[in-house]
mmCIF file of the N, C-alpha and C atoms, coordinates in Angstrom:
data_MODEL
# 
_entry.id   MODEL 
# 
loop_
_atom_site.group_PDB 
_atom_site.id 
_atom_site.type_symbol 
_atom_site.label_atom_id 
_atom_site.label_alt_id 
_atom_site.label_comp_id 
_atom_site.label_asym_id 
_atom_site.label_entity_id 
_atom_site.label_seq_id 
_atom_site.pdbx_PDB_ins_code 
_atom_site.Cartn_x 
_atom_site.Cartn_y 
_atom_site.Cartn_z 
_atom_site.occupancy 
_atom_site.B_iso_or_equiv 
_atom_site.pdbx_formal_charge 
_atom_site.auth_seq_id 
_atom_site.auth_comp_id 
_atom_site.auth_asym_id 
_atom_site.auth_atom_id 
_atom_site.pdbx_PDB_model_num 
ATOM 1   N N  . MET A 1 1  ? 85.863  110.407 90.456  1.00 0.00 ? 1  MET A N  1 
ATOM 2   C CA . MET A 1 1  ? 85.473  109.306 91.255  1.00 0.00 ? 1  MET A CA 1 
ATOM 3   C C  . MET A 1 1  ? 85.691  109.480 92.351  1.00 0.00 ? 1  MET A C  1 
ATOM 4   N N  . LYS A 1 2  ? 85.117  109.670 93.215  1.00 0.00 ? 2  LYS A N  1 
ATOM 5   C CA . LYS A 1 2  ? 85.484  110.077 94.394  1.00 0.00 ? 2  LYS A CA 1 
ATOM 6   C C  . LYS A 1 2  ? 85.741  108.066 95.598  1.00 0.00 ? 2  LYS A C  1 
ATOM 7   N N  . ALA A 1 3  ? 86.985  108.288 97.228  1.00 0.00 ? 3  ALA A N  1 
ATOM 8   C CA . ALA A 1 3  ? 87.086  107.225 97.477  1.00 0.00 ? 3  ALA A CA 1 
ATOM 9   C C  . ALA A 1 3  ? 86.086  106.789 97.923  1.00 0.00 ? 3  ALA A C  1 
ATOM 10  N N  . ALA A 1 4  ? 84.630  107.286 98.446  1.00 0.00 ? 4  ALA A N  1 
ATOM 11  C CA . ALA A 1 4  ? 83.407  107.429 99.229  1.00 0.00 ? 4  ALA A CA 1 
ATOM 12  C C  . ALA A 1 4  ? 82.457  106.524 98.446  1.00 0.00 ? 4  ALA A C  1 
ATOM 13  N N  . ASP A 1 5  ? 82.972  106.443 97.081  1.00 0.00 ? 5  ASP A N  1 
ATOM 14  C CA . ASP A 1 5  ? 81.320  105.803 96.026  1.00 0.00 ? 5  ASP A CA 1 
ATOM 15  C C  . ASP A 1 5  ? 82.369  104.872 96.208  1.00 0.00 ? 5  ASP A C  1 
ATOM 16  N N  . ILE A 1 6  ? 83.906  104.833 96.242  1.00 0.00 ? 6  ILE A N  1 
ATOM 17  C CA . ILE A 1 6  ? 84.194  103.140 95.515  1.00 0.00 ? 6  ILE A CA 1 
ATOM 18  C C  . ILE A 1 6  ? 84.523  103.026 96.448  1.00 0.00 ? 6  ILE A C  1 
ATOM 19  N N  . ARG A 1 7  ? 83.941  102.842 97.513  1.00 0.00 ? 7  ARG A N  1 
ATOM 20  C CA . ARG A 1 7  ? 83.862  102.355 98.614  1.00 0.00 ? 7  ARG A CA 1 
ATOM 21  C C  . ARG A 1 7  ? 82.997  100.796 99.061  1.00 0.00 ? 7  ARG A C  1 
ATOM 22  N N  . GLN A 1 8  ? 81.924  101.943 98.426  1.00 0.00 ? 8  GLN A N  1 
ATOM 23  C CA . GLN A 1 8  ? 80.458  101.467 98.925  1.00 0.00 ? 8  GLN A CA 1 
ATOM 24  C C  . GLN A 1 8  ? 79.968  100.678 97.742  1.00 0.00 ? 8  GLN A C  1 
ATOM 25  N N  . MET A 1 9  ? 81.676  100.671 97.343  1.00 0.00 ? 9  MET A N  1 
ATOM 26  C CA . MET A 1 9  ? 81.130  99.685  96.197  1.00 0.00 ? 9  MET A CA 1 
ATOM 27  C C  . MET A 1 9  ? 81.109  97.473  96.635  1.00 0.00 ? 9  MET A C  1 
ATOM 28  N N  . SER A 1 10 ? 80.697  96.657  95.374  1.00 0.00 ? 10 SER A N  1 
ATOM 29  C CA . SER A 1 10 ? 80.830  95.066  95.911  1.00 0.00 ? 10 SER A CA 1 
ATOM 30  C C  . SER A 1 10 ? 82.628  95.488  95.413  1.00 0.00 ? 10 SER A C  1 
ATOM 31  N N  . ARG A 1 11 ? 82.774  94.432  96.169  1.00 0.00 ? 11 ARG A N  1 
ATOM 32  C CA . ARG A 1 11 ? 84.298  93.708  95.764  1.00 0.00 ? 11 ARG A CA 1 
ATOM 33  C C  . ARG A 1 11 ? 84.484  93.179  93.517  1.00 0.00 ? 11 ARG A C  1 
ATOM 34  N N  . GLU A 1 12 ? 83.124  92.936  93.431  1.00 0.00 ? 12 GLU A N  1 
ATOM 35  C CA . GLU A 1 12 ? 82.954  92.675  92.390  1.00 0.00 ? 12 GLU A CA 1 
ATOM 36  C C  . GLU A 1 12 ? 82.146  94.289  90.797  1.00 0.00 ? 12 GLU A C  1 
ATOM 37  N N  . GLU A 1 13 ? 82.682  94.962  91.762  1.00 0.00 ? 13 GLU A N  1 
ATOM 38  C CA . GLU A 1 13 ? 82.104  96.237  90.783  1.00 0.00 ? 13 GLU A CA 1 
ATOM 39  C C  . GLU A 1 13 ? 83.196  96.619  91.100  1.00 0.00 ? 13 GLU A C  1 
ATOM 40  N N  . MET A 1 14 ? 84.413  96.681  92.392  1.00 0.00 ? 14 MET A N  1 
ATOM 41  C CA . MET A 1 14 ? 85.246  97.383  91.838  1.00 0.00 ? 14 MET A CA 1 
ATOM 42  C C  . MET A 1 14 ? 85.838  96.580  91.159  1.00 0.00 ? 14 MET A C  1 
ATOM 43  N N  . GLU A 1 15 ? 86.108  95.198  90.979  1.00 0.00 ? 15 GLU A N  1 
ATOM 44  C CA . GLU A 1 15 ? 86.754  94.545  90.348  1.00 0.00 ? 15 GLU A CA 1 
ATOM 45  C C  . GLU A 1 15 ? 86.902  95.299  89.204  1.00 0.00 ? 15 GLU A C  1 
ATOM 46  N N  . SER A 1 16 ? 85.796  94.814  88.222  1.00 0.00 ? 16 SER A N  1 
ATOM 47  C CA . SER A 1 16 ? 85.055  95.310  86.809  1.00 0.00 ? 16 SER A CA 1 
ATOM 48  C C  . SER A 1 16 ? 85.480  97.036  86.349  1.00 0.00 ? 16 SER A C  1 
ATOM 49  N N  . GLN A 1 17 ? 84.914  98.102  87.834  1.00 0.00 ? 17 GLN A N  1 
ATOM 50  C CA . GLN A 1 17 ? 85.087  99.389  86.921  1.00 0.00 ? 17 GLN A CA 1 
ATOM 51  C C  . GLN A 1 17 ? 86.748  99.240  87.298  1.00 0.00 ? 17 GLN A C  1 
ATOM 52  N N  . LEU A 1 18 ? 87.833  98.618  87.413  1.00 0.00 ? 18 LEU A N  1 
ATOM 53  C CA . LEU A 1 18 ? 89.202  98.658  87.468  1.00 0.00 ? 18 LEU A CA 1 
ATOM 54  C C  . LEU A 1 18 ? 89.495  98.789  86.273  1.00 0.00 ? 18 LEU A C  1 
ATOM 55  N N  . THR A 1 19 ? 88.966  97.498  85.163  1.00 0.00 ? 19 THR A N  1 
ATOM 56  C CA . THR A 1 19 ? 89.305  96.437  84.375  1.00 0.00 ? 19 THR A CA 1 
ATOM 57  C C  . THR A 1 19 ? 88.442  98.369  83.482  1.00 0.00 ? 19 THR A C  1 
ATOM 58  N N  . ALA A 1 20 ? 87.207  98.343  84.318  1.00 0.00 ? 20 ALA A N  1 
ATOM 59  C CA . ALA A 1 20 ? 87.248  99.492  82.095  1.00 0.00 ? 20 ALA A CA 1 
ATOM 60  C C  . ALA A 1 20 ? 87.946  100.400 82.745  1.00 0.00 ? 20 ALA A C  1 
ATOM 61  N N  . LEU A 1 21 ? 88.690  101.597 83.721  1.00 0.00 ? 21 LEU A N  1 
ATOM 62  C CA . LEU A 1 21 ? 89.951  102.617 83.448  1.00 0.00 ? 21 LEU A CA 1 
ATOM 63  C C  . LEU A 1 21 ? 91.147  101.809 82.729  1.00 0.00 ? 21 LEU A C  1 
ATOM 64  N N  . LYS A 1 22 ? 91.024  100.721 83.320  1.00 0.00 ? 22 LYS A N  1 
ATOM 65  C CA . LYS A 1 22 ? 92.307  100.435 82.750  1.00 0.00 ? 22 LYS A CA 1 
ATOM 66  C C  . LYS A 1 22 ? 92.353  100.711 81.044  1.00 0.00 ? 22 LYS A C  1 
ATOM 67  N N  . GLU A 1 23 ? 90.876  100.152 80.922  1.00 0.00 ? 23 GLU A N  1 
ATOM 68  C CA . GLU A 1 23 ? 91.320  100.580 78.943  1.00 0.00 ? 23 GLU A CA 1 
ATOM 69  C C  . GLU A 1 23 ? 90.502  101.395 78.345  1.00 0.00 ? 23 GLU A C  1 
ATOM 70  N N  . GLU A 1 24 ? 90.325  102.907 79.550  1.00 0.00 ? 24 GLU A N  1 
ATOM 71  C CA . GLU A 1 24 ? 90.024  103.528 78.724  1.00 0.00 ? 24 GLU A CA 1 
ATOM 72  C C  . GLU A 1 24 ? 91.401  104.041 79.538  1.00 0.00 ? 24 GLU A C  1 
ATOM 73  N N  . LEU A 1 25 ? 92.066  104.287 80.185  1.00 0.00 ? 25 LEU A N  1 
ATOM 74  C CA . LEU A 1 25 ? 93.727  104.499 80.724  1.00 0.00 ? 25 LEU A CA 1 
ATOM 75  C C  . LEU A 1 25 ? 94.101  104.098 78.873  1.00 0.00 ? 25 LEU A C  1 
ATOM 76  N N  . PHE A 1 26 ? 94.267  102.727 78.593  1.00 0.00 ? 26 PHE A N  1 
ATOM 77  C CA . PHE A 1 26 ? 95.120  101.796 77.011  1.00 0.00 ? 26 PHE A CA 1 
ATOM 78  C C  . PHE A 1 26 ? 94.538  103.026 76.175  1.00 0.00 ? 26 PHE A C  1 
ATOM 79  N N  . ASN A 1 27 ? 93.129  103.780 75.164  1.00 0.00 ? 27 ASN A N  1 
ATOM 80  C CA . ASN A 1 27 ? 92.261  104.239 74.391  1.00 0.00 ? 27 ASN A CA 1 
ATOM 81  C C  . ASN A 1 27 ? 92.518  105.434 74.918  1.00 0.00 ? 27 ASN A C  1 
ATOM 82  N N  . LEU A 1 28 ? 93.321  106.475 75.686  1.00 0.00 ? 28 LEU A N  1 
ATOM 83  C CA . LEU A 1 28 ? 93.105  107.462 75.392  1.00 0.00 ? 28 LEU A CA 1 
ATOM 84  C C  . LEU A 1 28 ? 95.409  106.965 75.676  1.00 0.00 ? 28 LEU A C  1 
ATOM 85  N N  . ARG A 1 29 ? 95.959  106.583 75.824  1.00 0.00 ? 29 ARG A N  1 
ATOM 86  C CA . ARG A 1 29 ? 97.711  106.387 75.383  1.00 0.00 ? 29 ARG A CA 1 
ATOM 87  C C  . ARG A 1 29 ? 97.036  106.367 73.831  1.00 0.00 ? 29 ARG A C  1 
ATOM 88  N N  . PHE A 1 30 ? 96.874  105.619 73.190  1.00 0.00 ? 30 PHE A N  1 
ATOM 89  C CA . PHE A 1 30 ? 96.623  105.315 71.590  1.00 0.00 ? 30 PHE A CA 1 
ATOM 90  C C  . PHE A 1 30 ? 96.255  106.385 71.455  1.00 0.00 ? 30 PHE A C  1 
ATOM 91  N N  . GLN A 1 31 ? 95.629  107.402 71.985  1.00 0.00 ? 31 GLN A N  1 
ATOM 92  C CA . GLN A 1 31 ? 94.957  108.134 71.739  1.00 0.00 ? 31 GLN A CA 1 
ATOM 93  C C  . GLN A 1 31 ? 95.432  109.497 71.238  1.00 0.00 ? 31 GLN A C  1 
ATOM 94  N N  . LEU A 1 32 ? 96.249  109.471 72.571  1.00 0.00 ? 32 LEU A N  1 
ATOM 95  C CA . LEU A 1 32 ? 98.003  110.684 72.745  1.00 0.00 ? 32 LEU A CA 1 
ATOM 96  C C  . LEU A 1 32 ? 98.844  110.458 71.906  1.00 0.00 ? 32 LEU A C  1 
ATOM 97  N N  . ALA A 1 33 ? 99.499  108.588 71.506  1.00 0.00 ? 33 ALA A N  1 
ATOM 98  C CA . ALA A 1 33 ? 100.339 107.897 70.718  1.00 0.00 ? 33 ALA A CA 1 
ATOM 99  C C  . ALA A 1 33 ? 100.207 108.677 68.643  1.00 0.00 ? 33 ALA A C  1 
ATOM 100 N N  . ALA A 1 34 ? 99.060  109.101 68.819  1.00 0.00 ? 34 ALA A N  1 
ATOM 101 C CA . ALA A 1 34 ? 98.372  108.682 67.690  1.00 0.00 ? 34 ALA A CA 1 
ATOM 102 C C  . ALA A 1 34 ? 97.792  110.587 67.359  1.00 0.00 ? 34 ALA A C  1 
ATOM 103 N N  . ASN A 1 35 ? 98.274  111.078 67.187  1.00 0.00 ? 35 ASN A N  1 
ATOM 104 C CA . ASN A 1 35 ? 98.034  112.996 68.022  1.00 0.00 ? 35 ASN A CA 1 
ATOM 105 C C  . ASN A 1 35 ? 96.295  113.410 67.927  1.00 0.00 ? 35 ASN A C  1 
ATOM 106 N N  . GLN A 1 36 ? 95.494  112.181 67.944  1.00 0.00 ? 36 GLN A N  1 
ATOM 107 C CA . GLN A 1 36 ? 94.547  112.785 68.294  1.00 0.00 ? 36 GLN A CA 1 
ATOM 108 C C  . GLN A 1 36 ? 93.434  113.191 69.749  1.00 0.00 ? 36 GLN A C  1 
ATOM 109 N N  . LEU A 1 37 ? 93.864  113.056 70.659  1.00 0.00 ? 37 LEU A N  1 
ATOM 110 C CA . LEU A 1 37 ? 94.101  113.316 71.817  1.00 0.00 ? 37 LEU A CA 1 
ATOM 111 C C  . LEU A 1 37 ? 93.935  114.408 72.475  1.00 0.00 ? 37 LEU A C  1 
ATOM 112 N N  . GLU A 1 38 ? 92.841  115.379 72.854  1.00 0.00 ? 38 GLU A N  1 
ATOM 113 C CA . GLU A 1 38 ? 91.675  116.564 72.357  1.00 0.00 ? 38 GLU A CA 1 
ATOM 114 C C  . GLU A 1 38 ? 92.224  116.960 74.268  1.00 0.00 ? 38 GLU A C  1 
ATOM 115 N N  . ASN A 1 39 ? 91.836  116.259 75.789  1.00 0.00 ? 39 ASN A N  1 
ATOM 116 C CA . ASN A 1 39 ? 91.915  116.316 76.413  1.00 0.00 ? 39 ASN A CA 1 
ATOM 117 C C  . ASN A 1 39 ? 93.312  115.597 77.374  1.00 0.00 ? 39 ASN A C  1 
ATOM 118 N N  . THR A 1 40 ? 94.104  116.189 77.956  1.00 0.00 ? 40 THR A N  1 
ATOM 119 C CA . THR A 1 40 ? 95.711  115.617 77.822  1.00 0.00 ? 40 THR A CA 1 
ATOM 120 C C  . THR A 1 40 ? 95.123  115.078 80.253  1.00 0.00 ? 40 THR A C  1 
ATOM 121 N N  . ALA A 1 41 ? 94.339  116.337 80.572  1.00 0.00 ? 41 ALA A N  1 
ATOM 122 C CA . ALA A 1 41 ? 94.282  115.947 81.880  1.00 0.00 ? 41 ALA A CA 1 
ATOM 123 C C  . ALA A 1 41 ? 93.572  114.657 81.725  1.00 0.00 ? 41 ALA A C  1 
ATOM 124 N N  . ARG A 1 42 ? 92.926  114.398 80.777  1.00 0.00 ? 42 ARG A N  1 
ATOM 125 C CA . ARG A 1 42 ? 91.668  112.797 81.442  1.00 0.00 ? 42 ARG A CA 1 
ATOM 126 C C  . ARG A 1 42 ? 93.276  112.284 81.382  1.00 0.00 ? 42 ARG A C  1 
ATOM 127 N N  . LEU A 1 43 ? 94.138  112.153 81.309  1.00 0.00 ? 43 LEU A N  1 
ATOM 128 C CA . LEU A 1 43 ? 95.408  110.617 81.288  1.00 0.00 ? 43 LEU A CA 1 
ATOM 129 C C  . LEU A 1 43 ? 95.489  110.924 83.399  1.00 0.00 ? 43 LEU A C  1 
ATOM 130 N N  . LYS A 1 44 ? 96.120  112.224 83.200  1.00 0.00 ? 44 LYS A N  1 
ATOM 131 C CA . LYS A 1 44 ? 95.853  111.630 85.035  1.00 0.00 ? 44 LYS A CA 1 
ATOM 132 C C  . LYS A 1 44 ? 94.838  111.255 85.411  1.00 0.00 ? 44 LYS A C  1 
ATOM 133 N N  . ALA A 1 45 ? 93.939  111.718 85.468  1.00 0.00 ? 45 ALA A N  1 
ATOM 134 C CA . ALA A 1 45 ? 92.322  111.153 86.531  1.00 0.00 ? 45 ALA A CA 1 
ATOM 135 C C  . ALA A 1 45 ? 93.041  110.288 86.111  1.00 0.00 ? 45 ALA A C  1 
ATOM 136 N N  . VAL A 1 46 ? 91.948  109.481 84.772  1.00 0.00 ? 46 VAL A N  1 
ATOM 137 C CA . VAL A 1 46 ? 92.394  108.579 84.833  1.00 0.00 ? 46 VAL A CA 1 
ATOM 138 C C  . VAL A 1 46 ? 93.214  107.186 86.078  1.00 0.00 ? 46 VAL A C  1 
ATOM 139 N N  . LYS A 1 47 ? 94.577  107.787 86.241  1.00 0.00 ? 47 LYS A N  1 
ATOM 140 C CA . LYS A 1 47 ? 95.452  106.804 86.298  1.00 0.00 ? 47 LYS A CA 1 
ATOM 141 C C  . LYS A 1 47 ? 95.043  107.609 88.398  1.00 0.00 ? 47 LYS A C  1 
ATOM 142 N N  . LYS A 1 48 ? 94.824  108.542 88.042  1.00 0.00 ? 48 LYS A N  1 
ATOM 143 C CA . LYS A 1 48 ? 94.370  108.802 90.290  1.00 0.00 ? 48 LYS A CA 1 
ATOM 144 C C  . LYS A 1 48 ? 93.377  107.720 89.872  1.00 0.00 ? 48 LYS A C  1 
ATOM 145 N N  . ASP A 1 49 ? 92.429  107.875 89.050  1.00 0.00 ? 49 ASP A N  1 
ATOM 146 C CA . ASP A 1 49 ? 91.128  106.874 89.585  1.00 0.00 ? 49 ASP A CA 1 
ATOM 147 C C  . ASP A 1 49 ? 91.547  105.094 89.534  1.00 0.00 ? 49 ASP A C  1 
ATOM 148 N N  . ILE A 1 50 ? 92.152  104.814 88.913  1.00 0.00 ? 50 ILE A N  1 
ATOM 149 C CA . ILE A 1 50 ? 93.007  103.586 89.324  1.00 0.00 ? 50 ILE A CA 1 
ATOM 150 C C  . ILE A 1 50 ? 93.024  103.038 90.534  1.00 0.00 ? 50 ILE A C  1 
ATOM 151 N N  . ALA A 1 51 ? 94.691  104.276 90.955  1.00 0.00 ? 51 ALA A N  1 
ATOM 152 C CA . ALA A 1 51 ? 94.756  103.936 92.171  1.00 0.00 ? 51 ALA A CA 1 
ATOM 153 C C  . ALA A 1 51 ? 93.438  104.017 93.236  1.00 0.00 ? 51 ALA A C  1 
ATOM 154 N N  . ARG A 1 52 ? 92.995  105.134 93.469  1.00 0.00 ? 52 ARG A N  1 
ATOM 155 C CA . ARG A 1 52 ? 92.383  104.838 94.526  1.00 0.00 ? 52 ARG A CA 1 
ATOM 156 C C  . ARG A 1 52 ? 91.357  103.837 94.347  1.00 0.00 ? 52 ARG A C  1 
ATOM 157 N N  . VAL A 1 53 ? 91.221  102.998 92.861  1.00 0.00 ? 53 VAL A N  1 
ATOM 158 C CA . VAL A 1 53 ? 90.336  101.831 93.291  1.00 0.00 ? 53 VAL A CA 1 
ATOM 159 C C  . VAL A 1 53 ? 91.000  100.777 93.370  1.00 0.00 ? 53 VAL A C  1 
ATOM 160 N N  . LYS A 1 54 ? 92.177  100.620 93.905  1.00 0.00 ? 54 LYS A N  1 
ATOM 161 C CA . LYS A 1 54 ? 93.566  99.982  93.662  1.00 0.00 ? 54 LYS A CA 1 
ATOM 162 C C  . LYS A 1 54 ? 93.739  99.538  94.894  1.00 0.00 ? 54 LYS A C  1 
ATOM 163 N N  . THR A 1 55 ? 92.837  100.950 96.028  1.00 0.00 ? 55 THR A N  1 
ATOM 164 C CA . THR A 1 55 ? 94.049  101.303 96.938  1.00 0.00 ? 55 THR A CA 1 
ATOM 165 C C  . THR A 1 55 ? 92.837  100.706 98.045  1.00 0.00 ? 55 THR A C  1 
ATOM 166 N N  . CYS A 1 56 ? 91.012  100.920 97.417  1.00 0.00 ? 56 CYS A N  1 
ATOM 167 C CA . CYS A 1 56 ? 89.770  100.152 98.330  1.00 0.00 ? 56 CYS A CA 1 
ATOM 168 C C  . CYS A 1 56 ? 89.772  99.038  98.158  1.00 0.00 ? 56 CYS A C  1 
ATOM 169 N N  . ILE A 1 57 ? 90.790  98.409  97.528  1.00 0.00 ? 57 ILE A N  1 
ATOM 170 C CA . ILE A 1 57 ? 90.542  97.441  96.392  1.00 0.00 ? 57 ILE A CA 1 
ATOM 171 C C  . ILE A 1 57 ? 91.034  96.209  97.725  1.00 0.00 ? 57 ILE A C  1 
ATOM 172 N N  . ARG A 1 58 ? 92.566  96.886  97.721  1.00 0.00 ? 58 ARG A N  1 
ATOM 173 C CA . ARG A 1 58 ? 93.450  96.798  98.902  1.00 0.00 ? 58 ARG A CA 1 
ATOM 174 C C  . ARG A 1 58 ? 93.239  96.258  100.338 1.00 0.00 ? 58 ARG A C  1 
ATOM 175 N N  . ALA A 1 59 ? 92.382  97.267  100.764 1.00 0.00 ? 59 ALA A N  1 
ATOM 176 C CA . ALA A 1 59 ? 91.487  98.194  102.251 1.00 0.00 ? 59 ALA A CA 1 
ATOM 177 C C  . ALA A 1 59 ? 90.637  96.743  102.513 1.00 0.00 ? 59 ALA A C  1 
ATOM 178 N N  . ALA A 1 60 ? 90.094  96.112  101.645 1.00 0.00 ? 60 ALA A N  1 
ATOM 179 C CA . ALA A 1 60 ? 88.805  95.537  101.770 1.00 0.00 ? 60 ALA A CA 1 
ATOM 180 C C  . ALA A 1 60 ? 89.713  94.345  101.326 1.00 0.00 ? 60 ALA A C  1 
ATOM 181 N N  . GLU A 1 61 ? 90.331  94.043  101.553 1.00 0.00 ? 61 GLU A N  1 
ATOM 182 C CA . GLU A 1 61 ? 91.625  92.586  101.410 1.00 0.00 ? 61 GLU A CA 1 
ATOM 183 C C  . GLU A 1 61 ? 91.454  92.393  102.518 1.00 0.00 ? 61 GLU A C  1 
ATOM 184 N N  . THR A 1 62 ? 92.155  94.030  102.956 1.00 0.00 ? 62 THR A N  1 
ATOM 185 C CA . THR A 1 62 ? 93.098  93.548  104.806 1.00 0.00 ? 62 THR A CA 1 
ATOM 186 C C  . THR A 1 62 ? 92.290  93.541  105.746 1.00 0.00 ? 62 THR A C  1 
ATOM 187 N N  . GLU A 1 63 ? 91.197  94.151  105.796 1.00 0.00 ? 63 GLU A N  1 
ATOM 188 C CA . GLU A 1 63 ? 89.675  93.553  106.537 1.00 0.00 ? 63 GLU A CA 1 
ATOM 189 C C  . GLU A 1 63 ? 89.013  92.023  106.921 1.00 0.00 ? 63 GLU A C  1 
ATOM 190 N N  . ALA A 1 64 ? 89.354  91.841  105.801 1.00 0.00 ? 64 ALA A N  1 
ATOM 191 C CA . ALA A 1 64 ? 89.398  90.355  105.815 1.00 0.00 ? 64 ALA A CA 1 
ATOM 192 C C  . ALA A 1 64 ? 89.738  89.638  106.193 1.00 0.00 ? 64 ALA A C  1 
# 
């Protein structure tokens, strides 16, 4: 996910995307603990996506 795509979203869409990413991260961590995770790089990618969404949400807050 790119930051430009996130900036085009509305505030509600960003919040829902953040929730979905947090759920995915939880599931990935659960799979990692159970030794069922195949793509470990996905953990890092999801964490970065969460940071991007949070950054865009914060930027929208400061603009308003």
